[in-house]
C-alpha positions in Angstrom: -44.4 -15.8 -37.9 -43.5 -19.4 -37.1 -43.8 -21.0 -33.7 -40.0 -20.6 -33.2 -40.0 -16.8 -33.9 -42.9 -16.2 -31.5 -42.5 -14.1 -28.3 -39.9 -15.4 -25.9 -41.7 -16.7 -22.8 -41.7 -19.7 -20.4 -45.1 -20.8 -21.6 -44.1 -20.7 -25.3 -40.8 -22.5 -24.5 -42.6 -25.3 -22.7 -44.8 -25.9 -25.8 -41.6 -26.4 -27.9 -39.7 -28.7 -25.6 -40.3 -32.5 -25.8 -40.4 -34.7 -22.8 -37.2 -36.7 -22.5 -35.2 -34.1 -24.5 -32.8 -31.4 -23.5 -34.6 -28.5 -21.8 -36.8 -30.4 -19.4 -37.2 -30.2 -16.5 -37.2 -26.4 -17.0 -36.3 -23.7 -14.4 -37.2 -20.3 -15.9 -36.4 -17.1 -14.1 -37.0 -13.4 -14.7 -33.8 -12.6 -12.9 -31.1 -14.7 -11.1 -27.6 -14.2 -9.8 -26.1 -17.0 -12.0 -27.7 -19.8 -13.9 -24.6 -21.9 -13.4 -24.6 -21.5 -9.7 -28.3 -22.5 -9.5 -27.7 -25.4 -11.8 -24.9 -26.7 -9.6 -27.1 -26.6 -6.5 -30.0 -28.6 -8.1 -27.6 -31.0 -9.8 -26.0 -31.8 -6.4 -29.6 -32.6 -5.2 -30.1 -35.1 -8.1 -31.8 -33.1 -10.8 -31.7 -35.2 -14.0 -29.6 -34.9 -17.1 -31.1 -32.5 -19.6 -32.4 -30.0 -17.0 -32.3 -26.4 -18.3 -31.9 -23.3 -16.1 -32.5 -20.1 -18.0 -33.1 -16.5 -17.0 -34.0 -13.3 -18.7 -31.3 -11.5 -16.6 -28.3 -12.5 -14.6 -27.0 -10.1 -11.9 -23.7 -12.1 -11.3 -23.1 -13.9 -14.5 -19.7 -15.5 -14.8 -17.3 -16.4 -17.6 -13.9 -18.2 -17.5 -11.4 -17.4 -14.8 -14.2 -15.7 -12.7 -14.7 -12.9 -15.2 -18.1 -11.2 -15.1 -20.5 -11.8 -17.9 -22.9 -8.8 -18.7 -26.4 -10.3 -18.9 -29.0 -7.5 -19.4 -32.7 -8.5 -19.4 -34.5 -9.3 -22.7 -31.5 -9.1 -25.0 -29.7 -12.4 -24.9 -29.7 -16.0 -23.8 -28.3 -16.9 -20.4 -28.7 -20.6 -19.7 -27.2 -23.6 -18.0 -27.7 -27.3 -18.9 -27.1 -30.2 -16.5 -25.3 -33.2 -18.1 -24.3 -36.5 -16.5 -21.8 -38.0 -19.0 -20.2 -41.4 -18.5 -16.8 -39.8 -19.0 -13.7 -39.8 -16.9 -12.8 -36.4 -15.6 -9.9 -35.9 -18.1 -12.4 -36.0 -21.0 -14.4 -33.1 -19.6 -12.5 -30.5 -21.7 -13.8 -32.2 -24.8 -17.3 -31.2 -23.7 -16.2 -27.6 -24.1 -15.3 -28.4 -27.7 -18.6 -30.1 -28.3 -20.6 -27.2 -26.8 -18.7 -24.7 -28.8 -19.4 -26.6 -32.0 -23.1 -26.8 -31.1 -23.5 -23.1 -30.3 -21.5 -22.0 -33.4 -23.5 -24.4 -35.6 -26.9 -23.2 -34.2 -25.9 -19.6 -34.8 -24.8 -20.3 -38.4 -28.0 -22.2 -39.1 -30.4 -19.6 -37.8 -28.6 -16.4 -38.8 -26.3 -17.4 -41.7 -23.5 -15.6 -39.9 -20.0 -17.1 -40.1 -19.6 -17.9 -36.4 -16.1 -19.0 -35.5 -14.6 -20.6 -32.4 -11.7 -18.9 -30.4 -10.0 -21.6 -28.3 -11.2 -22.8 -26.0 -14.8 -21.5 -25.6 -15.6 -18.2 -27.3 -17.9 -17.8 -30.3 -16.4 -15.0 -32.5 -18.1 -13.1 -35.3 -16.2 -10.4 -37.2 -13.3 -10.7 -34.7 -15.6 -9.9 -31.8 -17.1 -12.1 -29.1 -20.8 -12.9 -29.5 -21.1 -15.8 -27.1 -19.2 -17.7 -24.4 -19.3 -21.1 -22.8 -18.4 -22.0 -19.2 -18.1 -25.7 -18.2 -18.1 -26.6 -14.5 -18.2 -30.1 -13.1 -18.2 -32.2 -10.0 -16.1 -35.3 -10.3 -14.7 -38.2 -8.3 -11.4 -39.8 -9.0 -12.7 -42.0 -11.7 -16.0 -40.5 -13.0 -17.9 -37.3 -13.5 -20.8 -36.8 -11.1 -22.4 -34.0 -13.1 -21.4 -31.3 -15.6 -22.9 -27.9 -16.1 -22.7 -26.3 -19.5 -23.2 -22.6 -19.1 -23.9 -20.6 -22.3 -24.3 -16.8 -22.8 -25.2 -15.5 -26.2 -25.6 -11.8 -27.1 -28.6 -12.0 -29.4 -30.2 -8.6 -29.7 -27.8 -6.5 -27.5 -27.3 -3.1 -29.1 -24.8 -1.6 -26.8 -22.1 -2.7 -24.3 -20.2 -1.2 -21.4 -17.3 0.8 -22.5 -14.7 -1.6 -21.1 -15.8 -4.4 -23.5 -17.3 -2.4 -26.3 -14.3 -3.0 -28.6 -14.3 -6.7 -28.0 -18.0 -7.7 -27.9 -20.8 -7.9 -30.4 -24.2 -9.5 -30.9 -26.1 -11.4 -33.5 -28.2 -8.4 -34.1 -25.3 -6.1 -34.7 -23.6 -8.5 -37.0 -26.7 -9.4 -39.1 -28.4 -6.0 -39.1 -31.7 -7.4 -38.0 -33.5 -8.6 -34.9 -32.9 -12.3 -34.2 -35.4 -14.6 -32.5 -34.1 -15.7 -29.1 -36.5 -18.6 -29.1 -35.2 -19.9 -32.4 -31.6 -19.6 -31.3 -32.3 -21.4 -28.0 -34.2 -24.3 -29.6 -31.5 -24.7 -32.2 -28.8 -24.7 -29.6 -30.6 -27.3 -27.4 -31.3 -29.6 -30.4 -27.7 -29.4 -31.7 -26.3 -30.0 -28.2 -28.5 -33.0 -27.8 -27.7 -34.4 -31.2 -23.9 -34.1 -30.8 -23.9 -35.2 -27.2 -26.1 -38.3 -27.9 -24.0 -39.4 -30.8 -20.8 -38.9 -28.8 -21.8 -40.4 -25.5 -22.5 -43.8 -27.1 -19.1 -44.3 -28.7 -16.8 -41.8 -27.0 -15.5 -40.7 -30.4 -14.9 -37.0 -30.5 -13.1 -37.0 -33.9 -16.0 -35.6 -35.9 -16.5 -32.9 -33.2 -12.9 -31.9 -33.3 -12.9 -31.9 -37.2 -15.7 -29.4 -37.2 -14.1 -27.4 -34.3 -10.9 -27.1 -36.4 -12.8 -26.0 -39.5 -14.5 -23.2 -37.6 -11.4 -22.3 -35.5 -10.3 -18.6 -35.7 -7.3 -19.5 -33.5 -5.4 -22.0 -35.6 -2.7 -20.3 -37.8 -2.7 -17.1 -35.8 -0.1 -15.6 -33.6 -1.4 -15.4 -30.1 -0.4 -13.9 -26.8 -1.2 -16.0 -23.7 -0.9 -15.5 -20.0 0.1 -18.3 -17.7 0.9 -17.9 -14.0 1.0 -14.2 -14.5 3.6 -14.4 -17.3 2.9 -13.4 -20.9 4.3 -15.3 -23.9 3.7 -15.3 -27.6 3.3 -18.3 -29.9 1.9 -19.6 -33.1 -1.3 -21.6 -32.8 -0.8 -24.9 -34.7 -3.8 -27.2 -34.1 -6.4 -28.5 -31.7 -5.2 -31.7 -30.0 -7.3 -34.9 -29.6 -7.8 -33.9 -25.9 -9.2 -30.5 -26.9 -6.0 -28.6 -26.0 -4.2 -26.0 -28.2 -1.0 -27.1 -29.8 1.4 -24.1 -30.1 5.0 -23.3 -31.1 6.6 -20.6 -29.0 9.1 -18.0 -30.2 11.9 -20.3 -29.3 10.6 -23.1 -31.5 9.3 -25.3 -28.7 6.0 -27.1 -29.3 3.6 -27.8 -26.5 0.0 -28.4 -25.7 -1.9 -25.8 -23.7 -4.8 -26.9 -21.5 -7.6 -24.4 -21.1 -7.5 -24.4 -17.3 -3.8 -23.3 -17.2 -4.3 -20.2 -19.4 -5.7 -17.0 -17.9 -5.8 -15.0 -21.1 -5.5 -15.6 -24.8 -5.5 -12.7 -27.4 -4.7 -12.5 -31.1 -1.5 -10.7 -31.9 -2.4 -10.5 -35.6 -4.9 -11.8 -38.1 -4.4 -14.9 -40.1 
């Protein structure tokens, strides 16, 4: 057993995190309502970039559009990372793309599973959701004050509530073996830091978007989206330089969807 496959614990995690790298300062909880909510509180008080909030259990975990995220103890990774990028607010959606590429890449590296990305922020394996990302930020008119990257990964979950059982999966279910939560966590943090550090210096997201497109399970598929309570169908064409989704609707009109304006996005058919 390597150090990365050792028992998941705060003490072991602290031995694996390097000062000045993502993950420190560390706020480790046995249970919490929401790691994102706690991260926002301490970010507003000035907690530095790279701070990690992680909990063995969330009692009020959240996904996009206020949906609940099931976060049982000891089975997955429920974490939030504080970032303070020198970006303008309109660039924030690109951080969702970056985080999705980092999480999918870490899962691929550790498990060998073909993790894909469903626009804008879901990690999909075998057409089911294995992980999700929630980006929340505080911004002024011209700059981002702080940004919270919330990540939930179903690592060794074996069963799900009936209402999501047909849509959810875990790394354990897909691989047929137990997966080290510590190894996944360290891989996610390192990949996030590598991609973020490379991008923050030059502001060039092209390589991130290229990888996002190559792992996309949305491009080329017929989708059904909900906007302002109205459903419409379209063909997903591409990911735009802003991180939006380029679509062609049934009338032949081409437009860019921004993640914040879409309440739901489902596949109507396979590629």
